[in-house]
mmCIF file of the N, C-alpha and C atoms, coordinates in Angstrom:
data_MODEL
# 
_entry.id   MODEL 
# 
loop_
_atom_site.group_PDB 
_atom_site.id 
_atom_site.type_symbol 
_atom_site.label_atom_id 
_atom_site.label_alt_id 
_atom_site.label_comp_id 
_atom_site.label_asym_id 
_atom_site.label_entity_id 
_atom_site.label_seq_id 
_atom_site.pdbx_PDB_ins_code 
_atom_site.Cartn_x 
_atom_site.Cartn_y 
_atom_site.Cartn_z 
_atom_site.occupancy 
_atom_site.B_iso_or_equiv 
_atom_site.pdbx_formal_charge 
_atom_site.auth_seq_id 
_atom_site.auth_comp_id 
_atom_site.auth_asym_id 
_atom_site.auth_atom_id 
_atom_site.pdbx_PDB_model_num 
ATOM 1   N N  . MET A 1 1  ? 92.909  185.751 120.271 1.00 0.00 ? 1  MET A N  1 
ATOM 2   C CA . MET A 1 1  ? 93.883  185.325 119.930 1.00 0.00 ? 1  MET A CA 1 
ATOM 3   C C  . MET A 1 1  ? 94.838  185.542 119.979 1.00 0.00 ? 1  MET A C  1 
ATOM 4   N N  . ILE A 1 2  ? 95.653  184.491 120.089 1.00 0.00 ? 2  ILE A N  1 
ATOM 5   C CA . ILE A 1 2  ? 97.012  184.726 119.797 1.00 0.00 ? 2  ILE A CA 1 
ATOM 6   C C  . ILE A 1 2  ? 97.552  184.370 118.126 1.00 0.00 ? 2  ILE A C  1 
ATOM 7   N N  . ASP A 1 3  ? 98.449  186.061 117.731 1.00 0.00 ? 3  ASP A N  1 
ATOM 8   C CA . ASP A 1 3  ? 98.492  185.663 116.164 1.00 0.00 ? 3  ASP A CA 1 
ATOM 9   C C  . ASP A 1 3  ? 99.779  185.623 116.160 1.00 0.00 ? 3  ASP A C  1 
ATOM 10  N N  . TYR A 1 4  ? 100.820 185.381 117.179 1.00 0.00 ? 4  TYR A N  1 
ATOM 11  C CA . TYR A 1 4  ? 102.459 184.766 116.900 1.00 0.00 ? 4  TYR A CA 1 
ATOM 12  C C  . TYR A 1 4  ? 102.415 183.741 115.951 1.00 0.00 ? 4  TYR A C  1 
ATOM 13  N N  . SER A 1 5  ? 103.443 184.190 115.268 1.00 0.00 ? 5  SER A N  1 
ATOM 14  C CA . SER A 1 5  ? 103.663 182.531 114.407 1.00 0.00 ? 5  SER A CA 1 
ATOM 15  C C  . SER A 1 5  ? 104.966 182.611 114.234 1.00 0.00 ? 5  SER A C  1 
ATOM 16  N N  . ASP A 1 6  ? 105.637 181.425 113.952 1.00 0.00 ? 6  ASP A N  1 
ATOM 17  C CA . ASP A 1 6  ? 106.585 180.335 113.881 1.00 0.00 ? 6  ASP A CA 1 
ATOM 18  C C  . ASP A 1 6  ? 106.601 179.516 112.761 1.00 0.00 ? 6  ASP A C  1 
ATOM 19  N N  . CYS A 1 7  ? 106.907 180.123 111.796 1.00 0.00 ? 7  CYS A N  1 
ATOM 20  C CA . CYS A 1 7  ? 107.256 179.243 110.309 1.00 0.00 ? 7  CYS A CA 1 
ATOM 21  C C  . CYS A 1 7  ? 108.050 178.099 110.215 1.00 0.00 ? 7  CYS A C  1 
ATOM 22  N N  . ARG A 1 8  ? 107.365 176.706 111.011 1.00 0.00 ? 8  ARG A N  1 
ATOM 23  C CA . ARG A 1 8  ? 108.729 175.554 111.606 1.00 0.00 ? 8  ARG A CA 1 
ATOM 24  C C  . ARG A 1 8  ? 107.970 174.200 110.626 1.00 0.00 ? 8  ARG A C  1 
ATOM 25  N N  . VAL A 1 9  ? 108.454 173.249 111.000 1.00 0.00 ? 9  VAL A N  1 
ATOM 26  C CA . VAL A 1 9  ? 107.584 171.725 110.907 1.00 0.00 ? 9  VAL A CA 1 
ATOM 27  C C  . VAL A 1 9  ? 107.341 171.768 112.543 1.00 0.00 ? 9  VAL A C  1 
ATOM 28  N N  . ALA A 1 10 ? 105.937 171.165 112.754 1.00 0.00 ? 10 ALA A N  1 
ATOM 29  C CA . ALA A 1 10 ? 105.292 170.725 113.603 1.00 0.00 ? 10 ALA A CA 1 
ATOM 30  C C  . ALA A 1 10 ? 105.607 169.645 114.441 1.00 0.00 ? 10 ALA A C  1 
ATOM 31  N N  . GLY A 1 11 ? 105.955 169.098 115.479 1.00 0.00 ? 11 GLY A N  1 
ATOM 32  C CA . GLY A 1 11 ? 105.582 168.467 116.385 1.00 0.00 ? 11 GLY A CA 1 
ATOM 33  C C  . GLY A 1 11 ? 104.097 168.056 117.135 1.00 0.00 ? 11 GLY A C  1 
ATOM 34  N N  . ASP A 1 12 ? 104.070 166.788 117.847 1.00 0.00 ? 12 ASP A N  1 
ATOM 35  C CA . ASP A 1 12 ? 102.826 166.664 118.572 1.00 0.00 ? 12 ASP A CA 1 
ATOM 36  C C  . ASP A 1 12 ? 102.925 166.724 120.216 1.00 0.00 ? 12 ASP A C  1 
ATOM 37  N N  . GLY A 1 13 ? 104.292 167.581 120.430 1.00 0.00 ? 13 GLY A N  1 
ATOM 38  C CA . GLY A 1 13 ? 104.305 167.964 122.099 1.00 0.00 ? 13 GLY A CA 1 
ATOM 39  C C  . GLY A 1 13 ? 103.175 168.764 122.958 1.00 0.00 ? 13 GLY A C  1 
ATOM 40  N N  . VAL A 1 14 ? 102.459 168.446 123.452 1.00 0.00 ? 14 VAL A N  1 
ATOM 41  C CA . VAL A 1 14 ? 101.875 169.982 123.948 1.00 0.00 ? 14 VAL A CA 1 
ATOM 42  C C  . VAL A 1 14 ? 102.136 169.983 125.490 1.00 0.00 ? 14 VAL A C  1 
ATOM 43  N N  . GLN A 1 15 ? 101.647 170.721 126.439 1.00 0.00 ? 15 GLN A N  1 
ATOM 44  C CA . GLN A 1 15 ? 102.039 171.373 127.483 1.00 0.00 ? 15 GLN A CA 1 
ATOM 45  C C  . GLN A 1 15 ? 102.319 170.503 128.631 1.00 0.00 ? 15 GLN A C  1 
ATOM 46  N N  . GLY A 1 16 ? 103.745 170.577 128.701 1.00 0.00 ? 16 GLY A N  1 
ATOM 47  C CA . GLY A 1 16 ? 104.447 169.663 129.712 1.00 0.00 ? 16 GLY A CA 1 
ATOM 48  C C  . GLY A 1 16 ? 105.479 167.950 129.131 1.00 0.00 ? 16 GLY A C  1 
ATOM 49  N N  . ALA A 1 17 ? 104.905 168.163 127.837 1.00 0.00 ? 17 ALA A N  1 
ATOM 50  C CA . ALA A 1 17 ? 105.934 166.753 126.691 1.00 0.00 ? 17 ALA A CA 1 
ATOM 51  C C  . ALA A 1 17 ? 107.809 167.346 126.592 1.00 0.00 ? 17 ALA A C  1 
ATOM 52  N N  . PRO A 1 18 ? 108.363 166.476 127.105 1.00 0.00 ? 18 PRO A N  1 
ATOM 53  C CA . PRO A 1 18 ? 109.342 166.254 126.549 1.00 0.00 ? 18 PRO A CA 1 
ATOM 54  C C  . PRO A 1 18 ? 109.693 166.453 125.790 1.00 0.00 ? 18 PRO A C  1 
ATOM 55  N N  . CYS A 1 19 ? 110.958 167.804 125.537 1.00 0.00 ? 19 CYS A N  1 
ATOM 56  C CA . CYS A 1 19 ? 111.074 168.318 123.904 1.00 0.00 ? 19 CYS A CA 1 
ATOM 57  C C  . CYS A 1 19 ? 112.740 168.355 123.828 1.00 0.00 ? 19 CYS A C  1 
ATOM 58  N N  . ALA A 1 20 ? 113.594 167.910 123.002 1.00 0.00 ? 20 ALA A N  1 
ATOM 59  C CA . ALA A 1 20 ? 115.124 168.656 122.657 1.00 0.00 ? 20 ALA A CA 1 
ATOM 60  C C  . ALA A 1 20 ? 114.746 169.395 121.676 1.00 0.00 ? 20 ALA A C  1 
ATOM 61  N N  . SER A 1 21 ? 113.873 169.837 121.065 1.00 0.00 ? 21 SER A N  1 
ATOM 62  C CA . SER A 1 21 ? 113.426 171.448 120.411 1.00 0.00 ? 21 SER A CA 1 
ATOM 63  C C  . SER A 1 21 ? 112.500 171.725 119.970 1.00 0.00 ? 21 SER A C  1 
ATOM 64  N N  . ASP A 1 22 ? 112.013 172.981 119.524 1.00 0.00 ? 22 ASP A N  1 
ATOM 65  C CA . ASP A 1 22 ? 111.114 173.058 119.108 1.00 0.00 ? 22 ASP A CA 1 
ATOM 66  C C  . ASP A 1 22 ? 109.633 172.644 118.093 1.00 0.00 ? 22 ASP A C  1 
ATOM 67  N N  . ALA A 1 23 ? 110.783 171.477 117.269 1.00 0.00 ? 23 ALA A N  1 
ATOM 68  C CA . ALA A 1 23 ? 110.325 170.793 116.173 1.00 0.00 ? 23 ALA A CA 1 
ATOM 69  C C  . ALA A 1 23 ? 109.401 169.754 117.003 1.00 0.00 ? 23 ALA A C  1 
ATOM 70  N N  . GLU A 1 24 ? 109.592 169.503 118.164 1.00 0.00 ? 24 GLU A N  1 
ATOM 71  C CA . GLU A 1 24 ? 108.768 168.080 118.890 1.00 0.00 ? 24 GLU A CA 1 
ATOM 72  C C  . GLU A 1 24 ? 107.683 168.864 119.602 1.00 0.00 ? 24 GLU A C  1 
ATOM 73  N N  . CYS A 1 25 ? 107.283 170.300 119.224 1.00 0.00 ? 25 CYS A N  1 
ATOM 74  C CA . CYS A 1 25 ? 106.272 170.731 120.330 1.00 0.00 ? 25 CYS A CA 1 
ATOM 75  C C  . CYS A 1 25 ? 105.395 171.160 118.531 1.00 0.00 ? 25 CYS A C  1 
ATOM 76  N N  . ALA A 1 26 ? 103.635 170.774 119.580 1.00 0.00 ? 26 ALA A N  1 
ATOM 77  C CA . ALA A 1 26 ? 102.677 170.986 119.069 1.00 0.00 ? 26 ALA A CA 1 
ATOM 78  C C  . ALA A 1 26 ? 102.077 172.528 118.308 1.00 0.00 ? 26 ALA A C  1 
ATOM 79  N N  . PRO A 1 27 ? 102.021 173.256 116.830 1.00 0.00 ? 27 PRO A N  1 
ATOM 80  C CA . PRO A 1 27 ? 101.470 174.587 116.775 1.00 0.00 ? 27 PRO A CA 1 
ATOM 81  C C  . PRO A 1 27 ? 101.221 175.382 118.340 1.00 0.00 ? 27 PRO A C  1 
ATOM 82  N N  . GLY A 1 28 ? 101.855 176.108 118.478 1.00 0.00 ? 28 GLY A N  1 
ATOM 83  C CA . GLY A 1 28 ? 101.206 177.059 119.319 1.00 0.00 ? 28 GLY A CA 1 
ATOM 84  C C  . GLY A 1 28 ? 102.089 176.390 120.983 1.00 0.00 ? 28 GLY A C  1 
ATOM 85  N N  . PHE A 1 29 ? 103.075 176.030 120.811 1.00 0.00 ? 29 PHE A N  1 
ATOM 86  C CA . PHE A 1 29 ? 104.332 175.434 121.877 1.00 0.00 ? 29 PHE A CA 1 
ATOM 87  C C  . PHE A 1 29 ? 105.005 175.743 120.832 1.00 0.00 ? 29 PHE A C  1 
ATOM 88  N N  . THR A 1 30 ? 106.225 176.209 122.253 1.00 0.00 ? 30 THR A N  1 
ATOM 89  C CA . THR A 1 30 ? 107.626 175.555 122.427 1.00 0.00 ? 30 THR A CA 1 
ATOM 90  C C  . THR A 1 30 ? 108.217 175.439 123.247 1.00 0.00 ? 30 THR A C  1 
ATOM 91  N N  . CYS A 1 31 ? 109.288 174.993 122.948 1.00 0.00 ? 31 CYS A N  1 
ATOM 92  C CA . CYS A 1 31 ? 110.498 173.820 123.547 1.00 0.00 ? 31 CYS A CA 1 
ATOM 93  C C  . CYS A 1 31 ? 111.419 175.455 124.391 1.00 0.00 ? 31 CYS A C  1 
ATOM 94  N N  . ILE A 1 32 ? 110.999 174.601 125.890 1.00 0.00 ? 32 ILE A N  1 
ATOM 95  C CA . ILE A 1 32 ? 112.035 175.666 126.737 1.00 0.00 ? 32 ILE A CA 1 
ATOM 96  C C  . ILE A 1 32 ? 113.271 174.678 127.301 1.00 0.00 ? 32 ILE A C  1 
ATOM 97  N N  . ASP A 1 33 ? 114.366 175.735 127.343 1.00 0.00 ? 33 ASP A N  1 
ATOM 98  C CA . ASP A 1 33 ? 115.478 174.722 128.367 1.00 0.00 ? 33 ASP A CA 1 
ATOM 99  C C  . ASP A 1 33 ? 115.076 174.951 129.694 1.00 0.00 ? 33 ASP A C  1 
ATOM 100 N N  . GLY A 1 34 ? 116.036 174.004 129.998 1.00 0.00 ? 34 GLY A N  1 
ATOM 101 C CA . GLY A 1 34 ? 116.151 173.613 131.644 1.00 0.00 ? 34 GLY A CA 1 
ATOM 102 C C  . GLY A 1 34 ? 116.415 172.392 131.876 1.00 0.00 ? 34 GLY A C  1 
ATOM 103 N N  . SER A 1 35 ? 116.285 172.178 133.467 1.00 0.00 ? 35 SER A N  1 
ATOM 104 C CA . SER A 1 35 ? 116.838 170.690 133.551 1.00 0.00 ? 35 SER A CA 1 
ATOM 105 C C  . SER A 1 35 ? 116.097 169.785 133.050 1.00 0.00 ? 35 SER A C  1 
ATOM 106 N N  . ASN A 1 36 ? 114.378 169.388 132.908 1.00 0.00 ? 36 ASN A N  1 
ATOM 107 C CA . ASN A 1 36 ? 113.865 169.220 132.519 1.00 0.00 ? 36 ASN A CA 1 
ATOM 108 C C  . ASN A 1 36 ? 113.078 169.481 130.953 1.00 0.00 ? 36 ASN A C  1 
ATOM 109 N N  . PRO A 1 37 ? 113.908 170.048 129.827 1.00 0.00 ? 37 PRO A N  1 
ATOM 110 C CA . PRO A 1 37 ? 113.316 170.720 128.795 1.00 0.00 ? 37 PRO A CA 1 
ATOM 111 C C  . PRO A 1 37 ? 111.872 170.253 128.490 1.00 0.00 ? 37 PRO A C  1 
ATOM 112 N N  . SER A 1 38 ? 110.700 170.904 128.129 1.00 0.00 ? 38 SER A N  1 
ATOM 113 C CA . SER A 1 38 ? 109.412 170.823 127.329 1.00 0.00 ? 38 SER A CA 1 
ATOM 114 C C  . SER A 1 38 ? 108.139 171.640 126.874 1.00 0.00 ? 38 SER A C  1 
ATOM 115 N N  . CYS A 1 39 ? 107.484 171.146 126.569 1.00 0.00 ? 39 CYS A N  1 
ATOM 116 C CA . CYS A 1 39 ? 106.848 172.226 125.491 1.00 0.00 ? 39 CYS A CA 1 
ATOM 117 C C  . CYS A 1 39 ? 105.707 173.347 126.269 1.00 0.00 ? 39 CYS A C  1 
ATOM 118 N N  . HIS A 1 40 ? 105.781 174.374 125.924 1.00 0.00 ? 40 HIS A N  1 
ATOM 119 C CA . HIS A 1 40 ? 104.624 175.019 126.669 1.00 0.00 ? 40 HIS A CA 1 
ATOM 120 C C  . HIS A 1 40 ? 104.117 176.227 126.101 1.00 0.00 ? 40 HIS A C  1 
ATOM 121 N N  . ARG A 1 41 ? 102.854 176.592 126.059 1.00 0.00 ? 41 ARG A N  1 
ATOM 122 C CA . ARG A 1 41 ? 101.950 176.986 124.922 1.00 0.00 ? 41 ARG A CA 1 
ATOM 123 C C  . ARG A 1 41 ? 102.225 178.435 125.223 1.00 0.00 ? 41 ARG A C  1 
ATOM 124 N N  . TYR A 1 42 ? 102.248 179.202 123.939 1.00 0.00 ? 42 TYR A N  1 
ATOM 125 C CA . TYR A 1 42 ? 102.296 180.518 123.668 1.00 0.00 ? 42 TYR A CA 1 
ATOM 126 C C  . TYR A 1 42 ? 101.104 181.144 124.945 1.00 0.00 ? 42 TYR A C  1 
ATOM 127 N N  . CYS A 1 43 ? 101.289 181.936 124.993 1.00 0.00 ? 43 CYS A N  1 
ATOM 128 C CA . CYS A 1 43 ? 100.223 183.023 125.542 1.00 0.00 ? 43 CYS A CA 1 
ATOM 129 C C  . CYS A 1 43 ? 99.986  184.650 125.644 1.00 0.00 ? 43 CYS A C  1 
ATOM 130 N N  . LEU A 1 44 ? 99.296  185.628 126.249 1.00 0.00 ? 44 LEU A N  1 
ATOM 131 C CA . LEU A 1 44 ? 99.710  186.961 126.185 1.00 0.00 ? 44 LEU A CA 1 
ATOM 132 C C  . LEU A 1 44 ? 99.483  187.066 127.110 1.00 0.00 ? 44 LEU A C  1 
ATOM 133 N N  . THR A 1 45 ? 101.069 187.905 127.374 1.00 0.00 ? 45 THR A N  1 
ATOM 134 C CA . THR A 1 45 ? 100.883 188.461 129.080 1.00 0.00 ? 45 THR A CA 1 
ATOM 135 C C  . THR A 1 45 ? 99.681  189.171 129.326 1.00 0.00 ? 45 THR A C  1 
ATOM 136 N N  . ASP A 1 46 ? 99.419  190.237 128.658 1.00 0.00 ? 46 ASP A N  1 
ATOM 137 C CA . ASP A 1 46 ? 98.147  191.441 129.242 1.00 0.00 ? 46 ASP A CA 1 
ATOM 138 C C  . ASP A 1 46 ? 96.858  190.706 129.078 1.00 0.00 ? 46 ASP A C  1 
ATOM 139 N N  . ASP A 1 47 ? 96.912  189.397 128.429 1.00 0.00 ? 47 ASP A N  1 
ATOM 140 C CA . ASP A 1 47 ? 95.788  189.017 128.346 1.00 0.00 ? 47 ASP A CA 1 
ATOM 141 C C  . ASP A 1 47 ? 95.933  187.331 128.782 1.00 0.00 ? 47 ASP A C  1 
ATOM 142 N N  . PRO A 1 48 ? 95.743  187.078 130.116 1.00 0.00 ? 48 PRO A N  1 
ATOM 143 C CA . PRO A 1 48 ? 96.677  185.782 130.238 1.00 0.00 ? 48 PRO A CA 1 
ATOM 144 C C  . PRO A 1 48 ? 95.543  184.768 130.320 1.00 0.00 ? 48 PRO A C  1 
ATOM 145 N N  . ALA A 1 49 ? 94.179  185.103 129.996 1.00 0.00 ? 49 ALA A N  1 
ATOM 146 C CA . ALA A 1 49 ? 93.219  183.769 129.954 1.00 0.00 ? 49 ALA A CA 1 
ATOM 147 C C  . ALA A 1 49 ? 93.052  183.825 128.832 1.00 0.00 ? 49 ALA A C  1 
ATOM 148 N N  . GLN A 1 50 ? 93.724  183.820 127.559 1.00 0.00 ? 50 GLN A N  1 
ATOM 149 C CA . GLN A 1 50 ? 94.127  183.486 126.460 1.00 0.00 ? 50 GLN A CA 1 
ATOM 150 C C  . GLN A 1 50 ? 95.564  182.579 126.453 1.00 0.00 ? 50 GLN A C  1 
ATOM 151 N N  . GLY A 1 51 ? 94.799  181.231 126.378 1.00 0.00 ? 51 GLY A N  1 
ATOM 152 C CA . GLY A 1 51 ? 95.715  180.329 126.097 1.00 0.00 ? 51 GLY A CA 1 
ATOM 153 C C  . GLY A 1 51 ? 96.472  179.323 127.612 1.00 0.00 ? 51 GLY A C  1 
ATOM 154 N N  . CYS A 1 52 ? 96.386  180.096 128.464 1.00 0.00 ? 52 CYS A N  1 
ATOM 155 C CA . CYS A 1 52 ? 96.308  179.062 129.623 1.00 0.00 ? 52 CYS A CA 1 
ATOM 156 C C  . CYS A 1 52 ? 95.804  178.035 130.076 1.00 0.00 ? 52 CYS A C  1 
ATOM 157 N N  . ALA A 1 53 ? 95.619  176.913 130.419 1.00 0.00 ? 53 ALA A N  1 
ATOM 158 C CA . ALA A 1 53 ? 94.848  176.147 131.292 1.00 0.00 ? 53 ALA A CA 1 
ATOM 159 C C  . ALA A 1 53 ? 94.548  176.794 132.721 1.00 0.00 ? 53 ALA A C  1 
ATOM 160 N N  . ALA A 1 54 ? 93.471  176.230 133.020 1.00 0.00 ? 54 ALA A N  1 
ATOM 161 C CA . ALA A 1 54 ? 93.816  176.056 134.922 1.00 0.00 ? 54 ALA A CA 1 
ATOM 162 C C  . ALA A 1 54 ? 94.414  175.940 135.416 1.00 0.00 ? 54 ALA A C  1 
ATOM 163 N N  . GLY A 1 55 ? 94.720  176.631 136.774 1.00 0.00 ? 55 GLY A N  1 
ATOM 164 C CA . GLY A 1 55 ? 95.992  177.044 137.672 1.00 0.00 ? 55 GLY A CA 1 
ATOM 165 C C  . GLY A 1 55 ? 97.116  176.638 136.299 1.00 0.00 ? 55 GLY A C  1 
ATOM 166 N N  . GLU A 1 56 ? 97.302  177.185 135.583 1.00 0.00 ? 56 GLU A N  1 
ATOM 167 C CA . GLU A 1 56 ? 98.718  177.713 134.920 1.00 0.00 ? 56 GLU A CA 1 
ATOM 168 C C  . GLU A 1 56 ? 98.733  179.402 134.851 1.00 0.00 ? 56 GLU A C  1 
ATOM 169 N N  . ARG A 1 57 ? 100.083 179.930 134.365 1.00 0.00 ? 57 ARG A N  1 
ATOM 170 C CA . ARG A 1 57 ? 99.945  181.596 134.785 1.00 0.00 ? 57 ARG A CA 1 
ATOM 171 C C  . ARG A 1 57 ? 100.388 181.934 133.349 1.00 0.00 ? 57 ARG A C  1 
ATOM 172 N N  . CYS A 1 58 ? 101.114 183.077 132.930 1.00 0.00 ? 58 CYS A N  1 
ATOM 173 C CA . CYS A 1 58 ? 101.457 183.544 131.581 1.00 0.00 ? 58 CYS A CA 1 
ATOM 174 C C  . CYS A 1 58 ? 102.357 183.913 132.056 1.00 0.00 ? 58 CYS A C  1 
ATOM 175 N N  . GLU A 1 59 ? 104.042 183.343 132.005 1.00 0.00 ? 59 GLU A N  1 
ATOM 176 C CA . GLU A 1 59 ? 105.414 183.973 132.440 1.00 0.00 ? 59 GLU A CA 1 
ATOM 177 C C  . GLU A 1 59 ? 105.549 185.096 130.943 1.00 0.00 ? 59 GLU A C  1 
ATOM 178 N N  . HIS A 1 60 ? 105.785 186.237 131.116 1.00 0.00 ? 60 HIS A N  1 
ATOM 179 C CA . HIS A 1 60 ? 106.001 187.035 130.013 1.00 0.00 ? 60 HIS A CA 1 
ATOM 180 C C  . HIS A 1 60 ? 107.640 186.450 129.623 1.00 0.00 ? 60 HIS A C  1 
ATOM 181 N N  . TRP A 1 61 ? 108.069 186.405 127.630 1.00 0.00 ? 61 TRP A N  1 
ATOM 182 C CA . TRP A 1 61 ? 108.898 185.544 127.564 1.00 0.00 ? 61 TRP A CA 1 
ATOM 183 C C  . TRP A 1 61 ? 109.167 186.362 126.492 1.00 0.00 ? 61 TRP A C  1 
ATOM 184 N N  . ALA A 1 62 ? 108.597 186.867 125.349 1.00 0.00 ? 62 ALA A N  1 
ATOM 185 C CA . ALA A 1 62 ? 108.643 187.985 124.041 1.00 0.00 ? 62 ALA A CA 1 
ATOM 186 C C  . ALA A 1 62 ? 107.911 189.566 123.765 1.00 0.00 ? 62 ALA A C  1 
ATOM 187 N N  . LEU A 1 63 ? 108.714 190.300 123.834 1.00 0.00 ? 63 LEU A N  1 
ATOM 188 C CA . LEU A 1 63 ? 107.652 191.497 123.409 1.00 0.00 ? 63 LEU A CA 1 
ATOM 189 C C  . LEU A 1 63 ? 108.366 191.496 121.906 1.00 0.00 ? 63 LEU A C  1 
ATOM 190 N N  . LEU A 1 64 ? 107.021 191.557 120.706 1.00 0.00 ? 64 LEU A N  1 
ATOM 191 C CA . LEU A 1 64 ? 107.386 191.784 118.963 1.00 0.00 ? 64 LEU A CA 1 
ATOM 192 C C  . LEU A 1 64 ? 106.116 192.975 119.112 1.00 0.00 ? 64 LEU A C  1 
ATOM 193 N N  . ASP A 1 65 ? 106.613 193.808 118.470 1.00 0.00 ? 65 ASP A N  1 
ATOM 194 C CA . ASP A 1 65 ? 105.517 194.810 117.698 1.00 0.00 ? 65 ASP A CA 1 
ATOM 195 C C  . ASP A 1 65 ? 104.689 195.008 118.607 1.00 0.00 ? 65 ASP A C  1 
ATOM 196 N N  . ALA A 1 66 ? 104.891 195.612 120.394 1.00 0.00 ? 66 ALA A N  1 
ATOM 197 C CA . ALA A 1 66 ? 103.887 196.114 121.243 1.00 0.00 ? 66 ALA A CA 1 
ATOM 198 C C  . ALA A 1 66 ? 103.652 195.198 122.009 1.00 0.00 ? 66 ALA A C  1 
ATOM 199 N N  . VAL A 1 67 ? 103.352 193.881 121.358 1.00 0.00 ? 67 VAL A N  1 
ATOM 200 C CA . VAL A 1 67 ? 102.507 192.758 122.225 1.00 0.00 ? 67 VAL A CA 1 
ATOM 201 C C  . VAL A 1 67 ? 103.328 192.029 122.957 1.00 0.00 ? 67 VAL A C  1 
ATOM 202 N N  . ARG A 1 68 ? 103.106 191.559 124.515 1.00 0.00 ? 68 ARG A N  1 
ATOM 203 C CA . ARG A 1 68 ? 103.648 191.000 125.007 1.00 0.00 ? 68 ARG A CA 1 
ATOM 204 C C  . ARG A 1 68 ? 103.106 189.325 125.201 1.00 0.00 ? 68 ARG A C  1 
ATOM 205 N N  . TYR A 1 69 ? 103.852 188.461 124.674 1.00 0.00 ? 69 TYR A N  1 
ATOM 206 C CA . TYR A 1 69 ? 104.113 187.541 124.557 1.00 0.00 ? 69 TYR A CA 1 
ATOM 207 C C  . TYR A 1 69 ? 104.294 186.309 125.752 1.00 0.00 ? 69 TYR A C  1 
ATOM 208 N N  . GLY A 1 70 ? 103.955 185.679 125.865 1.00 0.00 ? 70 GLY A N  1 
ATOM 209 C CA . GLY A 1 70 ? 104.394 184.950 127.389 1.00 0.00 ? 70 GLY A CA 1 
ATOM 210 C C  . GLY A 1 70 ? 104.366 182.927 126.955 1.00 0.00 ? 70 GLY A C  1 
ATOM 211 N N  . ILE A 1 71 ? 104.711 182.652 127.884 1.00 0.00 ? 71 ILE A N  1 
ATOM 212 C CA . ILE A 1 71 ? 104.421 181.113 127.906 1.00 0.00 ? 71 ILE A CA 1 
ATOM 213 C C  . ILE A 1 71 ? 103.728 180.761 128.907 1.00 0.00 ? 71 ILE A C  1 
ATOM 214 N N  . CYS A 1 72 ? 102.845 179.601 128.798 1.00 0.00 ? 72 CYS A N  1 
ATOM 215 C CA . CYS A 1 72 ? 102.069 178.769 130.011 1.00 0.00 ? 72 CYS A CA 1 
ATOM 216 C C  . CYS A 1 72 ? 103.107 177.995 130.821 1.00 0.00 ? 72 CYS A C  1 
ATOM 217 N N  . ILE A 1 73 ? 103.135 178.636 132.425 1.00 0.00 ? 73 ILE A N  1 
ATOM 218 C CA . ILE A 1 73 ? 103.793 177.539 133.260 1.00 0.00 ? 73 ILE A CA 1 
ATOM 219 C C  . ILE A 1 73 ? 102.765 177.330 134.628 1.00 0.00 ? 73 ILE A C  1 
# 
């Protein structure tokens, strides 16, 4: 289970949904900037099976308290 938390108002955007900010993404997702900003699910880099759907990979995103978090892409 991923225990990273980010206290904010949650939207309803899930994997791949367009977004302008984190507030548009559902709990467990974050808005990643780029040419087409979209919501991406958090995952654990050291246990990529937790969080990502089949065909996705867990890309390293942050290191917090010795836990490597990522996002599914």
